N, C-alpha and C positions, 0 to 999 in steps of 0.2 A: 445626489443625496437629498435633493429638495423635497422628495416625497416621504421623508422620515424613514429612510431605509439605510441599511448598512450591510456590507459584505466582508467576509473574512476568507483568507487562505491560510491554512495552518498545517504544520508538519509535526514530526515526532517530538520536537523540542517542548511542546506544550504538555506532553505526557510525562516528562521527567520527574516532576514533583509528585506524581502518583506512583513512582518507583517502576515505571515501565523500563524494560531492558533496553539498553542502547544498542546501536549497530555493532559496536565492539563486543558487548555482552553476548549478543546472538551469534556473532561469528565464532566466539570462543566455544559456545555450546555446540555449534555445528561441527567443529573440529575435534572437540575434546570430551563432551558429555556422553555418558553411556546411553544408548538407545537400542531398541529391539523392534523388529517388524512383527506384524500379526497377520493372521489369515484374512482379516478384513481389509488388508492393504494399507492400513494405517501404521504409523510408527509411534511408539510410546517410550517415555523415559524409563530406564531401568531403575527400580527403587534402590536406595542406598544399601538396604540389607540383602539385596540379591546380586550384588556385584558392582564393580567399578569400571567395567569395560563393555563396549557395545558387542552385540551378538549377531551372528548370521549375516543377513543381507545388509543390516544397518552398519556392521563393521566394514563390509566390502565397500559400501557407499562412502563411508568416511575416508577410507584409504584412497578412493578415487578423488575425493575432494582435496586430499593432501597433494595428490599428483597435480591437480588443476592449479592449486595454490602455487606450487613450485614452478609451474610452467608460466604463470602470468605475473608473478610477483616482481620480477626484475623490470619488466616493461612499465608496469604501473608506477613503480618507484621513479623511473626516469621521466615519465610523462606527467605524472600527477603528484609525485612526492609523497606517496602513501602506500600502505600495504593493502592487499586485496581484502574485501569483506564478503559476507555471504551473498550479497546481491551480485557481485562480480562472478562468484562461483556459479550461481543460478543461471546467469546470462550465458556463460561459457557452455554449461551443460545443455541448455535449450538449443543453442546454436549447433552443437554437435548432433543432437537428436534430429533437428530439422535437416541438417545436411545428410546424415546417414539415411534418413527416410525419403529424401528427395523433396521434402516439403518446401524448403527454401535452400537452394543449392548455392553455396558460397565458395568459389574456387580459392579465395584468399586464405581460407582456413585449412586447406587440404593437407599441407605439411604438418600443421599443428595437430590436426585430427589424427593423422597417421602416427605421430609421435606419442600421443596419449593412448591411442588404441594399442600400440605395441607395449607401452609401459604398463598398461592395465590388464594385459592378457591374463595374468595369473589371478586376477580378481573376478573376471567374468567367464572364464573357460568352463566352469562347472555349474553356472546358474541356468535356470529354465527361462528362456526368453519369452516375453509377452509382446514384443514388437517384431512380427514376422519371425525370422530365424536370426535376428540380429542381437546377439548377446551384449555387445558393446553399447548399442543404443538403448537396450533394455536397462542395463545397469545405470547408464547416464540419466535416464528418465527417473528411475527409482531414487537416485541420489538427489535429483531436484525435488522429488516428493518429500524426501527426508527434510530438506531445508524448509519446505512449507510447513511441515508438521512441527518442526522445532519452533518456528515463528508462531504458529497457532498456540502451542502450549505455553509459550512465553507471554503471550498477550491476552489469551482468552479469559483468564481469571483475575485480571487487574481490577482494582477498585478498593474503596470508593475513590472517586475522582478528587484530586487536590488542586487548588488554585485555578479552578475553571469557572469561577463565579461571574466573570465578565460575560460569558455566553448567556447565562440566565438573566443577568442585568440588562443586556442588550435586548433579549427577547421581550422583556417587560417594557422597555423604554422606546423601542422602535416598532413601527407598524410591520416592517418587512425585514427579516434577517436571513441572509444567505450565507451558509458556511460551507466552504469547499475544503474538505479535509483529505490529506494524503495518508492518514493513519488507518491502520486495520483494527485497532483496539476499539473497545466499546465505551470508552470513558465519556465522550461527549453525550452519548445516549443516556448513560447513567446520570450525568449531571442534570440533564433536563428532567428525567423521570424522578429523581430525588426531590426536585423542586415543584413537581406537578405541572410542568410546562409541556404542552403538546407541541409536536414537531412532525414534519413530513420528511421521510427519507427515501421515497420512491416505492416503499412497501406499505400496503394498507389492507389487503383483503385477507381476512382470517381464514385459515384452513387447518383445523386441528391444532397441532402444536407449532404450526408455521404461519408466517405472514408472507403473502405472495407479492411479487413485484407488480405494481399496477399504476405507475406514474403518479403516485399520490402527491407529488410536488404541485401538481396542477389543480388540486381541489381548491374550492373557494376560501376555505378556512386555513390554508397552509401559509400562515404568516411567517413562521420560522421553518426554514428548509435546510436539510443536511444532505450534502452531496459528497459521498465517499468515493472520490475519483479513482482510488486504487483498490476499492473493494473492502471486504470486512471478514473477520474470522467467523461470523455466523451466517454467511451467505453460501448457498449451495445451488447448483443447477439440478433440477429434478425432471423426470419424465412422468407425466400424468396419463394413466390409461384412458380415463373418461374424456379428458380434454383433447387427447390426440396430439399434443405438442409438448415441447419442453419449456419449462418456466423456472426462473430463479425464485428462491424462497429464502426467507430469513427465519432461522430456527430459534425458538425460545428455549428448547431443551437440547440436550446433547444429541449427536447424530444417531446414537444407538436407539433413540426413542423417536425416530422421525417418521414412522409410518402412521398414517391416520387410520381411524377406525374402519373406514370402508375399504382400505387396502388400495386406494386410488393412487397414492403417491408411492412410486417405486424407489429403490435405492438411488442415491445420487449418481448422475452420469459422470461427474468429475469426482475423483477420489478425495481430493483435498478441497478445503473451503475456497471460495472464489475471491482471492485477493491477488494483486499483482506484485511480483518480485522481479528483480533483475535489471541491472543497468542495460539500457538499449532495448532489450527484448520486450519490456513492458509497454514500450511505445507502439509495438505492433498491435496491441489490443485496443488502442485509443479510438479506433475508427469503426468498430463493429460490436455487435451483441450488446449486452448490458452496458459495457464501458463506452460504446458509441453513444448510447443514450445519455450517459453521465456527462460526456464531454460536449455533447450537443447542448445540454443544459448549462454547462460552464460558459460556453460561448454566448448562449442566448441571454442568460441572467446578467453577464458582464455588460451586455449592451444597455442594460437598464440602469447602470450605476456609473459614477465617475470617480469613485474612490474605493480602493481595495486595501483592507488592512491585513498585513502579512505578519505571521509570527511562527517561530519554531520550524521554519523551512530553511533548508541548507542551500537552496538555489543550485542544485546539481542535477535536477531532472530536465533534460533538454526539451522534452515534449511539453512540459508545463511552461518552461521559460520562453519558448518561442511564441506560445499563445499569449502570455502576458506581455511580451514585447510588442506583439502585433496590436493588442488592445491599447497599450500605451500610445501607439502611433495612430490609432484610429481617429481619435479626437483630441483636440488641444487640452481639454479640461481633465482628461483621464490621468490618474496618478495612483501610485502605490504609497502607502504609509507603512513603514517597517517598524514593528515594535521590537526593539533590540537594546537591552540594557548594557551596562558596562561590564567588562571582563569577558565578553564573548568574542567570537571571531570577528575580524575586521571585514565589514561588508564591502568596502571598495575593492578589496583584494580577492573577492570571490570571482571565479572565472567568468561568470555571466555578467557581472557588473564592471569588470576591470576596465573595459574601454568605453563604458557607458556612464558610469557613476557621475563624474563631474558635469558632463553635459546635461544629464537628466536632472540633477539637483538644481543646476542653474535655471533650467526650464520649468522647474516646479513639478516635474513628473515623478520625482522621488522625494519623500519626506522621511527623515529618520526621527522617530520618537524614542528617546533614550530611556525606555522603561521595558521591563519584561512583561509578557502577557499577564502574569499573575499580579503585577503591580498597577495595571491600568484600570481606570474606571470609565464609565460611559461619558463622564464629563471630559476626560482626557481626549476621547475620540471626537467628541463634538467640537472641542476647542481646536483640535488639529485640522478638522475639515473647515471650520470657519476662518481659520488663519490662512 
């Protein structure tokens, strides 16, 4: 940090003051809220005045999710002491589809897949498959799409941001600010934009109502940089006729208004916005495409700093954890500072920290700052580093 720079790693906890739905909130919506499918392949909430139950394919998908829940709940309770959440459902569904299509064959799930295929037969027997002639895989994939759209609708309209002033204060006080966010919502962007602070998020080339991915982090004036490691609710992958290749774009308007005047940009290649969901399976995306670029930046930018401020992160993403652990061991001076106030979960009891906490604290590799993100000031951060 000698060069007046600072780096953050943040998770969903920093969005709670802005009334972002929690994992439990989203899981309840996935299982209980009324949804309907549309001919555009999207899922939409059923308005309260039009019914209280899901319709058609959405109802079938939710029934499949209930079967998945019942199938995995016991094991998760024994191993993790918790009930399944929507990320667990998504992971199971993706693994089923990958095995059914031969994309990633996993013999260990064969009996589980057969049990679910048999139990769900009444759900998929009359649907029209879109994955070859495999009705089970088709329903499983559409159920995973439903989860993504529920998360999209839950996060897309949040705002204004609350208790995120530390980001803008840091942007004004430090020459370089790197923010590694695991959140899909748009609150950090809105925080910067509301204060008139420019930032680079990898997207920079204007194209009608979209902004194209162009590695904008590397521009000379990108002092404040945002790396959304798990994607965003406004990212889509498009095919461009004139360019002759596929490119990610950040939409400023809703998807229904995403075609530019020249007709160059076609409908998105991926039905759902580009953000990662799913325990275990999200890590499969960390090494390629746009996410490969993001994680390359994560590694590259961490090499330039020796202190990483962490807040709102539950320490449950193994792919993130192993990278942080490696970085902590790369150099003696590297350390994480965890902003964590009273009344929250016990950090030393987190599975990632359980066998590391005491040794890392003694070695100065981990510093606990007993304040929440919303309570911290730039002075708190500078004092922590100087101590």
